[in-house]
C-alpha positions as CSV (number, residue, x, y, z in Angstrom):
1,M,40.8,47.5,89.7
2,R,41.0,48.3,93.4
3,Q,39.1,46.4,96.0
4,G,35.5,47.4,96.2
5,E,35.4,48.8,92.7
6,Y,33.1,47.3,90.1
7,P,33.2,47.6,86.4
8,L,30.5,49.7,84.9
9,P,27.9,49.2,83.4
10,F,26.8,46.1,85.4
11,P,25.8,43.1,83.3
12,D,22.2,43.6,84.5
13,R,20.1,45.0,87.4
14,R,20.1,41.8,89.2
15,E,23.9,41.6,89.2
16,A,24.0,45.2,90.4
17,G,21.6,44.4,93.2
18,T,23.6,41.3,94.3
19,L,26.8,43.4,94.5
20,L,25.0,46.2,96.3
21,G,23.6,43.7,98.8
22,K,27.1,42.2,99.4
23,R,28.5,45.7,99.9
24,L,25.7,46.6,102.5
25,T,26.2,43.3,104.4
26,R,29.2,44.8,106.2
27,A,27.1,47.8,107.2
28,M,24.3,45.7,108.4
29,A,26.6,43.8,110.6
30,L,27.9,46.9,112.2
31,G,24.6,48.3,113.3
32,D,21.9,47.0,115.6
33,W,19.2,47.9,113.2
34,A,19.4,44.8,110.9
35,E,16.1,43.4,112.3
36,R,14.3,46.7,111.4
37,A,15.8,47.0,107.9
38,V,13.6,47.0,104.8
39,V,14.6,47.6,101.2
40,L,12.4,50.1,99.3
41,A,12.2,49.9,95.6
42,L,11.0,52.2,92.9
43,P,9.1,50.6,90.1
44,R,10.8,50.0,86.9
45,G,14.5,49.4,87.1
46,G,14.7,49.7,90.9
47,V,12.5,46.6,91.6
48,A,15.0,44.2,90.2
49,V,18.0,45.8,92.1
50,A,16.0,45.9,95.3
51,K,14.8,42.3,95.1
52,Q,18.4,41.1,94.9
53,V,19.6,43.4,97.7
54,A,16.8,42.2,100.0
55,A,17.6,38.6,99.1
56,V,21.3,39.0,99.9
57,L,20.5,40.9,103.2
58,D,17.7,38.5,104.1
59,V,15.3,41.4,104.8
60,P,11.8,42.3,103.5
61,M,11.3,44.5,100.4
62,N,8.5,46.8,99.6
63,V,7.8,49.0,96.6
64,I,7.2,52.7,96.7
65,V,4.8,53.8,94.0
66,T,5.7,57.4,92.8
67,R,4.7,59.6,90.0
68,K,7.1,62.0,88.3
69,I,6.4,65.7,88.3
70,G,7.5,66.8,84.9
71,Y,8.9,70.2,83.8
72,P,5.9,71.7,82.1
73,P,7.7,72.6,78.7
74,Q,9.5,69.2,78.8
75,P,7.4,66.7,80.8
76,E,10.1,64.0,80.4
77,L,12.4,66.0,82.6
78,G,11.5,65.1,86.3
79,V,11.7,68.0,88.7
80,G,10.1,66.1,91.6
81,A,7.8,63.3,92.5
82,I,4.6,62.4,94.4
83,A,4.9,59.3,96.5
84,E,2.0,57.1,97.6
85,G,1.2,57.9,101.3
86,L,2.9,61.3,101.3
87,E,0.7,64.4,101.5
88,E,3.3,66.7,99.8
89,A,5.4,66.3,96.7
90,V,9.2,66.0,96.9
91,Y,11.3,68.3,94.6
92,D,14.9,68.6,93.3
93,A,15.6,71.9,94.8
94,S,18.7,72.7,92.8
95,L,16.9,71.7,89.6
96,L,13.9,73.9,90.5
97,A,16.3,76.8,91.2
98,R,18.1,76.3,87.8
99,L,14.8,76.3,86.0
100,S,13.4,79.3,88.0
101,L,10.5,77.2,89.2
102,T,8.8,77.1,92.6
103,P,6.7,74.4,94.2
104,A,3.8,76.8,94.1
105,G,4.3,77.3,90.4
106,L,4.0,73.5,89.9
107,A,0.8,73.2,91.9
108,P,-1.4,72.7,88.8
109,V,0.8,69.9,87.6
110,V,0.8,68.2,91.1
111,A,-3.0,68.6,91.3
112,A,-3.3,66.8,88.0
113,H,-1.4,63.9,89.3
114,M,-3.4,63.8,92.4
115,E,-6.8,63.9,90.7
116,G,-9.1,61.1,91.4
117,H,-8.8,58.7,94.3
118,A,-6.8,59.3,97.4
119,A,-3.4,57.5,97.5
120,E,-4.7,54.8,100.0
121,E,-7.6,54.0,97.6
122,R,-5.2,53.5,94.7
123,I,-3.0,51.2,96.8
124,A,-6.0,49.3,98.1
125,A,-7.3,48.8,94.4
126,L,-3.9,47.5,93.5
127,A,-3.7,45.2,96.4
128,E,-7.3,43.8,95.6
129,A,-6.0,43.1,92.0
130,R,-3.2,41.0,93.4
131,G,-2.3,38.3,91.0
132,V,-3.9,40.4,88.1
133,G,-1.5,42.4,86.1
134,L,-0.5,43.5,82.6
135,S,2.3,42.1,80.6
136,P,4.6,44.2,78.4
137,Q,3.8,41.7,75.6
138,M,0.0,42.5,75.7
139,N,-1.7,44.5,72.9
140,I,-3.9,47.3,73.7
141,T,-7.1,45.3,73.3
142,E,-5.9,42.7,75.8
143,A,-5.0,45.5,78.3
144,M,-8.4,47.1,77.9
145,Q,-10.1,43.7,78.4
146,I,-8.3,43.3,81.7
147,F,-9.1,46.8,82.8
148,D,-12.8,46.1,82.1
149,A,-12.8,42.9,83.9
150,T,-11.0,44.2,87.1
151,Q,-12.7,47.6,87.1
152,N,-9.4,49.0,88.3
153,E,-8.1,52.5,87.3
154,E,-4.4,51.4,87.5
155,L,-2.7,48.0,87.2
156,A,0.7,46.9,87.6
157,V,2.8,45.9,84.6
158,I,4.7,42.7,85.6
159,D,7.6,41.1,83.9
160,E,8.1,37.3,83.3
161,A,10.0,36.9,86.6
162,G,7.1,38.6,88.5
163,G,8.8,41.9,89.0
164,V,6.8,45.2,88.8
165,L,7.9,47.2,85.9
166,G,5.5,50.1,86.7
167,L,1.8,51.1,86.7
168,L,-0.4,51.7,83.8
169,A,-3.6,53.8,84.1
170,E,-6.7,52.8,82.2
171,V,-7.1,56.5,81.1
172,Y,-3.8,56.4,79.3
173,V,-4.6,53.0,77.7
174,A,-8.0,54.3,76.5
175,R,-6.4,57.6,75.0
176,R,-3.7,55.6,73.3
177,Y,-6.4,53.2,71.9
178,A,-8.4,56.1,70.5
179,R,-5.3,57.6,68.9
180,E,-4.5,54.3,67.3
181,L,-8.1,54.0,65.9
182,E,-7.9,57.5,64.6
183,R,-4.6,56.6,62.7
184,A,-6.1,53.5,61.4
185,Q,-9.1,55.3,60.0
186,E,-6.8,58.0,58.5
187,D,-4.7,55.2,56.8
188,L,-7.8,53.4,55.6
189,F,-9.7,56.4,54.3
190,G,-6.5,58.5,53.1
191,E,-7.1,61.3,55.5
192,T,-4.5,63.3,57.2
């Protein structure tokens, strides 16, 4: 292995963040922008990496909350994203071209993601719920109780180390709860 190369995959995201932070230390030393630097993280896997990078570089870290814009026939395939605080969506132009899509053609999908409160209101609601979050180990009833108690429409899902794994919307939890109830009734009464 040559200097600067690392074996892949990394043992975990924290190790990857530590190595990336060490690699960026040299770049930070070369520029006069070190005092203005901030590490930005995307929820789920990126937060654990960013936390380590920020620790190694001794700079602040912040989280950018985004929502994936899915390809309508296959929503799991992300073709763009909406970020909190941005007025317009950001797209993968080459992927849009390969799929023969345009931003205008995705306007209904984007509008569905932006329904409800303005981005600033959603961020404010999450900030007010500081210290209140959901755990991946919680069941659906526990999650619904926390949504009822906080009156928030979205809450952060937080791991044992305090890292943000993502956001969960009350609407999704309620929909999932209703589906589970329907399945339980079908099993109980033998309906399909």
